[in-house]
N, C-alpha and C positions, 0 to 999 in steps of 0.2 A: 709239214706245211711249207717248208722252204722250197720243196720241189714244185709247189703250185705257184709261187710268186712269179709274176710276170706273164703267166700263161694267158690270163684274160686280156691283158693289154696287147700281147702278141696277136691273139685271135682278132681283137678289135682292129688292129692296124692291117692285118692280112685281109679282112673282109671289106674294109673301107679304102684300102690302099692310100691311107693318109694318117699321119700322126695327129693332125688337127681334128679331122673328122672322128677319129677314135676317141680323142679326149672329150669331144662333145657327147658322143654316144655313151661313154662311161662316166660322164659328169665329173671329170677331173682335169688336170692341167696337162698341156703338151709336154712340159718338162717332166712331169711324173710318168707319163707314158714312155717317153724317151729313156728315162733313167731305168725303169723296170725292164724294158726290152733289152737295153744294153747289158744289164745285169744278168738277164736270162742268157743272152748270147755268150757272155763271159763264162757263166757256169757250165754251159753246154760245150764251150770251146768250138763254136761254129757260128758262121755268119748266116743269119736268117733272112735279112733283107738286103737288096741292092738299093742304095739311097742316092738320089740325085736331087738337084734343086727343083726339078719339075715333078718327079713322081717317086713312089716307093713300090718296089715289086719284090716278090718272094724269090729267094735263091732255090736251087734244087733241094737243098737240105730243109729250107724253110717250107717248101711245098709239102715235103714228106711229113714234117713235124706238124703242119697245119691240119693235114688229113687225120692225124691221130688226135690232136688236141681239140678240134672243133666238137667232137662227140662228148669229150669230157666237159667242156664249157656248157654245151646244150644240156647235158645231164645235170650239172649244177643248177642251171637256171630252172629246170623242171622241178628239181628237189626244193629249191627256194619257193617256187610258185605253189607247190603242194602244201608246204608248211604255212605260207601266207594265207592260202585259202582256208586251211584248217583254223587258223587264228581269226579269220575274218567273220566267223559265225559269232554274233554278239551273244554273250552269256555272262552270268554273274550279276553282282549287285551294282546298281547305279544309285549314287547318292546325289540328289539334286536339291538346291534351295532356291527360293523365289519369294518376292513380296507376297503378303497374304492375299489381298484382293485379286491381284493379277494372277496369282497362282491358282486360286479357286475358279476364277471366271474363264481364263484362257489357257493356262499351262496344263493344269491337271487333265482336261479332256484330251489334249494332244499326247500327253504322256501315256494315257490309257490306250490310245490308238497305237502308240509305239509298242506297248507291251503285247497287244493283240498280234502285231506283225512279228514280234520276236519273243516267243514263249519261253526261251531259256534265260530271259533277263528278269531280275527282281528289282524292285524300286523302293527306295527310301526317300520320300519327298518331305522336306522340312520347309514349311511356310512360315516366314518370319520377316518382319520389317527391319530386323537388326542385321548388320553386316557381319556375317560369320567369317571366321578365319578358315579359309578353305583347306589349307594344308593341315592345320591342327585338328580340324573336324573330319578330315578325310573325305571332303566333298569333291565330287568329280566335276560338277558343273553348277555355276551360280547364274541365275537370271537376274539382271539388273536393269533398271529403267532410268532414262535421262542421262544427265552428265556423269561421267565417270571420274573418280578420283585417281590420281597417279598411283600406280601400284606395280608390283612385279607380275601381276596376272596378265595372261593373254586374253584379249577381247575380240570376239567376232560379232559383228552387227547382224542381228536376225531380222529386224524390221525397224520401222519408225512409227511414231505417233505424233499427233498435233495437239497443242494446247489451244483451247478456245476460252475467251471470256464471253459469257452469255447471261441472259436473264429471261424471265417469262414476259410475255406481252403485258400481263397484268402489272408487273413491276414497272415496266417502261412507260406504260400509260399513266401510272401514278407519279413516277419520279423523273421521267424523261430519260432520253438516251445520252450517255456520255460520248463526246466526239474527240476529246483530247485526254491525255493521261492526267493532266492537272485537275480535271473534273472528278476523278475518282474519289478525292477527299470529301466530296459532297454526297457520296453514295454509300449505301449499306453494302459492305463486301463480306461475303461468306468466307471465313478464314480457315484454311486447312492446317496441316501439321507445321507449316512454316508461314510466317506472317508477311511474306512478300510475293508479288507476282512478277512474272518474267515477260518482257516486251522487247521489241526491236524497232528503232526509228532510224532516221537518216544518219545518226551518229553511231549506230551499232546497238549492241545488246544493252538492255537496261533492266534493273531490278527495282521495283517500286513497293515500298511498305504500304500495306493496306490494313483497314480495321473495320469492325462491325460488331453487331450484337452476338453473332454466332461464331464460335470457334469449335472445330471438330476435326479429328484425325481420320474420319471416314469419308471417302469420296462419295459413296452412295447416299450418306446422310446429307451432305452438302447439296447433292443433286436434287434430293427431295425438297430441301428448303428452297432452292432456286425455282423449282417448278411451282411451288406455292406462293411465289412472289415475295419472298423474304429478303432478296438481295441479289447482287451480281456474284457470279462464281467463275473461277478459272479452273478448268478440269481438262484432262486429255480426252481425245475423241472417243476412246472406248467407253467412257462414261456417258458422254452427252450426244453422240452422233444420232442415236435414235430419236431423242427429244428434239434435236435440231431439224431432222428430216420431217418430223410430224408437226412442227410448229409450236410445240410446247415451250421450247426455248428459242431465243433469237440471238445470233452472234452480234456482239458490239465490239468496237475498237478493232475492227479487222485490219485497218491500216497499220496497226502496231503489233500484229500477230508475230510471235517469235518463230524461229526456224523449227522444223520438225526435230524431235528428240529421239535418241536411239533406244532400241530394245536390244540388250546385249547378252551373249553367253560368255561367261568368264571361266577360265580354268588355269591351273598352275602351269607356269612355263617350264618347270623342271620335271613335268610328268608327261611321258610319252602317251599320246592318245591311243587308248585301246580301241578295238573295233566298235565296241558298244558306245563309247563316248563320241567317237568320230561320226558314227551313224546317227546318233541322237541329235548332235548339233546340226548335221546336214538335214535331217528330218524336220527339225524345228525351223530352220532357215527357209526351207521349201514351203512349209505350211503357213508360217507367219508372214513370209515375204509376199 
């Protein structure tokens, strides 16, 4: 391997006629290129380049050496390309986790499409609202919604979704429409797994504790209650968009609507992305985006 050191750098300089351009091409530093080429010249006991402040050109020996070496470098590049292409075929087991409802409604159909496109891939899909330890469980990708906690995981945004506060026309006719956040205390709020709602006003983000007769950790159950006129609800657009479009529900407090929240793919930072994981994340980003 010692005989190979400096050859790629030498060919890079010979083809670009510049140490700087060769460094950019090989994604390294000019100092590294210069050091490797000088070491190569010292080992061969021959001068390969004529160097001036304006340009770099091959010596007669350098020209002869380049004619022999360029085929070696091209052969190495072709060999690496062949191995990379072999590895680029996605195959093997993919372990994915996601929240239950989102996984059932949105993720699972996309994963099934992905399996149809890549028949050598197997899938282990774990739907849970618990935050699993990806490294301990051997999970390749976790789909997370909303605000992310600080962690050592790498996150890629796949898409976004919008939170809406809404109610049925029946409820609004009976109890009136709230126009300020302070009015929420006078209304029946359908409470989910957390007892606060998120808003944004001129001062920034605001979390407001809400209360009501119904508490439930199912978004679809709260959606049904809202349609029946039992209270106001705050849910993401994938729950309420159809009802808003049809008029079954009406958005309120739109002036205080929070910013869109992220839909994320998380994976461990100390794990090199295999072709199957990289392709899956790109596939989900394209479909969800």
